[in-house]
N, CA, C and O atoms as a GROMACS GRO file, in nm:
protein
  180
    1UNK      N    1   0.086  -0.118   0.000
    1UNK     CA    2   0.000   0.000   0.000
    1UNK      C    3   0.090   0.124   0.000
    1UNK      O    4   0.192   0.128   0.068
    2UNK      N    5   0.050   0.221  -0.075
    2UNK     CA    6   0.130   0.342  -0.085
    2UNK      C    7   0.117   0.429   0.040
    2UNK      O    8   0.012   0.434   0.104
    3UNK      N    9   0.226   0.496   0.073
    3UNK     CA   10   0.228   0.584   0.190
    3UNK      C   11   0.117   0.688   0.184
    3UNK      O   12   0.054   0.717   0.286
    4UNK      N   13   0.094   0.742   0.068
    4UNK     CA   14  -0.008   0.847   0.052
    4UNK      C   15  -0.147   0.794   0.089
    4UNK      O   16  -0.225   0.864   0.153
    5UNK      N   17  -0.176   0.672   0.048
    5UNK     CA   18  -0.306   0.612   0.079
    5UNK      C   19  -0.321   0.596   0.229
    5UNK      O   20  -0.428   0.622   0.285
    6UNK      N   21  -0.216   0.552   0.294
    6UNK     CA   22  -0.220   0.535   0.440
    6UNK      C   23  -0.243   0.670   0.507
    6UNK      O   24  -0.320   0.679   0.603
    7UNK      N   25  -0.178   0.772   0.459
    7UNK     CA   26  -0.197   0.907   0.515
    7UNK      C   27  -0.341   0.953   0.498
    7UNK      O   28  -0.397   1.016   0.588
    8UNK      N   29  -0.400   0.923   0.384
    8UNK     CA   30  -0.540   0.962   0.359
    8UNK      C   31  -0.632   0.890   0.456
    8UNK      O   32  -0.722   0.952   0.513
    9UNK      N   33  -0.610   0.760   0.474
    9UNK     CA   34  -0.695   0.683   0.567
    9UNK      C   35  -0.682   0.740   0.708
    9UNK      O   36  -0.783   0.759   0.777
   10UNK      N   37  -0.561   0.767   0.752
   10UNK     CA   38  -0.540   0.822   0.886
   10UNK      C   39  -0.610   0.957   0.901
   10UNK      O   40  -0.673   0.984   1.004
   11UNK      N   41  -0.598   1.041   0.801
   11UNK     CA   42  -0.662   1.172   0.804
   11UNK      C   43  -0.814   1.158   0.813
   11UNK      O   44  -0.879   1.228   0.891
   12UNK      N   45  -0.868   1.069   0.734
   12UNK     CA   46  -1.014   1.046   0.736
   12UNK      C   47  -1.059   1.001   0.874
   12UNK      O   48  -1.160   1.049   0.925
   13UNK      N   49  -0.984   0.909   0.934
   13UNK     CA   50  -1.020   0.859   1.066
   13UNK      C   51  -1.011   0.970   1.170
   13UNK      O   52  -1.096   0.978   1.259
   14UNK      N   53  -0.908   1.054   1.160
   14UNK     CA   54  -0.892   1.165   1.254
   14UNK      C   55  -1.009   1.262   1.245
   14UNK      O   56  -1.047   1.325   1.343
   15UNK      N   57  -1.066   1.273   1.125
   15UNK     CA   58  -1.180   1.362   1.104
   15UNK      C   59  -1.312   1.297   1.144
   15UNK      O   60  -1.417   1.360   1.138
   16UNK      N   61  -1.305   1.170   1.184
   16UNK     CA   62  -1.425   1.102   1.232
   16UNK      C   63  -1.511   1.040   1.123
   16UNK      O   64  -1.628   1.008   1.147
   17UNK      N   65  -1.455   1.023   1.003
   17UNK     CA   66  -1.534   0.964   0.895
   17UNK      C   67  -1.554   0.815   0.919
   17UNK      O   68  -1.466   0.748   0.975
   18UNK      N   69  -1.669   0.763   0.878
   18UNK     CA   70  -1.696   0.621   0.896
   18UNK      C   71  -1.625   0.539   0.789
   18UNK      O   72  -1.577   0.592   0.689
   19UNK      N   73  -1.620   0.408   0.812
   19UNK     CA   74  -1.542   0.322   0.724
   19UNK      C   75  -1.597   0.320   0.582
   19UNK      O   76  -1.520   0.309   0.486
   20UNK      N   77  -1.730   0.330   0.566
   20UNK     CA   78  -1.788   0.331   0.431
   20UNK      C   79  -1.741   0.452   0.352
   20UNK      O   80  -1.713   0.442   0.232
   21UNK      N   81  -1.733   0.566   0.418
   21UNK     CA   82  -1.685   0.688   0.352
   21UNK      C   83  -1.538   0.674   0.316
   21UNK      O   84  -1.496   0.713   0.206
   22UNK      N   85  -1.460   0.619   0.408
   22UNK     CA   86  -1.317   0.599   0.381
   22UNK      C   87  -1.300   0.503   0.263
   22UNK      O   88  -1.213   0.523   0.179
   23UNK      N   89  -1.382   0.399   0.258
   23UNK     CA   90  -1.377   0.305   0.146
   23UNK      C   91  -1.404   0.376   0.014
   23UNK      O   92  -1.336   0.351  -0.085
   24UNK      N   93  -1.502   0.465   0.013
   24UNK     CA   94  -1.536   0.538  -0.110
   24UNK      C   95  -1.424   0.633  -0.152
   24UNK      O   96  -1.395   0.645  -0.271
   25UNK      N   97  -1.362   0.698  -0.056
   25UNK     CA   98  -1.256   0.794  -0.087
   25UNK      C   99  -1.130   0.723  -0.138
   25UNK      O  100  -1.068   0.767  -0.234
   26UNK      N  101  -1.094   0.614  -0.073
   26UNK     CA  102  -0.966   0.549  -0.103
   26UNK      C  103  -0.976   0.433  -0.201
   26UNK      O  104  -0.875   0.387  -0.254
   27UNK      N  105  -1.099   0.386  -0.226
   27UNK     CA  106  -1.121   0.268  -0.311
   27UNK      C  107  -1.058   0.143  -0.251
   27UNK      O  108  -1.024   0.049  -0.323
   28UNK      N  109  -1.042   0.142  -0.119
   28UNK     CA  110  -0.994   0.023  -0.049
   28UNK      C  111  -1.112  -0.057   0.001
   28UNK      O  112  -1.222  -0.003   0.018
   29UNK      N  113  -1.091  -0.185   0.024
   29UNK     CA  114  -1.196  -0.269   0.081
   29UNK      C  115  -1.198  -0.249   0.233
   29UNK      O  116  -1.103  -0.199   0.292
   30UNK      N  117  -1.308  -0.289   0.293
   30UNK     CA  118  -1.320  -0.283   0.439
   30UNK      C  119  -1.206  -0.364   0.502
   30UNK      O  120  -1.144  -0.320   0.599
   31UNK      N  121  -1.180  -0.481   0.446
   31UNK     CA  122  -1.074  -0.567   0.499
   31UNK      C  123  -0.938  -0.498   0.494
   31UNK      O  124  -0.861  -0.505   0.590
   32UNK      N  125  -0.909  -0.431   0.382
   32UNK     CA  126  -0.780  -0.362   0.370
   32UNK      C  127  -0.766  -0.252   0.474
   32UNK      O  128  -0.660  -0.235   0.534
   33UNK      N  129  -0.873  -0.178   0.496
   33UNK     CA  130  -0.869  -0.069   0.594
   33UNK      C  131  -0.851  -0.126   0.735
   33UNK      O  132  -0.771  -0.074   0.813
   34UNK      N  133  -0.924  -0.232   0.767
   34UNK     CA  134  -0.911  -0.293   0.899
   34UNK      C  135  -0.772  -0.353   0.919
   34UNK      O  136  -0.714  -0.342   1.027
   35UNK      N  137  -0.718  -0.415   0.815
   35UNK     CA  138  -0.583  -0.471   0.824
   35UNK      C  139  -0.482  -0.359   0.843
   35UNK      O  140  -0.385  -0.375   0.918
   36UNK      N  141  -0.502  -0.247   0.776
   36UNK     CA  142  -0.412  -0.133   0.791
   36UNK      C  143  -0.416  -0.082   0.935
   36UNK      O  144  -0.313  -0.051   0.994
   37UNK      N  145  -0.537  -0.072   0.990
   37UNK     CA  146  -0.552  -0.025   1.128
   37UNK      C  147  -0.481  -0.117   1.226
   37UNK      O  148  -0.430  -0.072   1.328
   38UNK      N  149  -0.480  -0.246   1.194
   38UNK     CA  150  -0.415  -0.344   1.281
   38UNK      C  151  -0.265  -0.356   1.254
   38UNK      O  152  -0.197  -0.437   1.317
   39UNK      N  153  -0.215  -0.277   1.159
   39UNK     CA  154  -0.074  -0.279   1.128
   39UNK      C  155  -0.030  -0.398   1.045
   39UNK      O  156   0.088  -0.431   1.041
   40UNK      N  157  -0.125  -0.462   0.978
   40UNK     CA  158  -0.093  -0.582   0.901
   40UNK      C  159  -0.055  -0.553   0.757
   40UNK      O  160   0.004  -0.639   0.691
   41UNK      N  161  -0.086  -0.435   0.706
   41UNK     CA  162  -0.051  -0.402   0.568
   41UNK      C  163   0.082  -0.328   0.566
   41UNK      O  164   0.111  -0.248   0.655
   42UNK      N  165   0.160  -0.355   0.467
   42UNK     CA  166   0.291  -0.292   0.453
   42UNK      C  167   0.286  -0.183   0.346
   42UNK      O  168   0.205  -0.188   0.253
   43UNK      N  169   0.373  -0.087   0.362
   43UNK     CA  170   0.383   0.023   0.265
   43UNK      C  171   0.470  -0.023   0.149
   43UNK      O  172   0.578  -0.078   0.168
   44UNK      N  173   0.420   0.000   0.029
   44UNK     CA  174   0.497  -0.031  -0.092
   44UNK      C  175   0.549   0.099  -0.151
   44UNK      O  176   0.473   0.195  -0.165
   45UNK      N  177   0.674   0.101  -0.184
   45UNK     CA  178   0.733   0.222  -0.245
   45UNK      C  179   0.736   0.210  -0.394
   45UNK      O  180   0.782   0.302  -0.462
   0.00000   0.00000   0.00000
């Protein structure tokens, strides 16, 4: 996952957006977002 995408997800969460909205903004799946929150996804350069 790209660093920029991770930054966008973090920003969305800080603003209190729900997961469905974050999914729409980032085009990530619910699973990808949850895995990212749990630190299971790695950043790809």
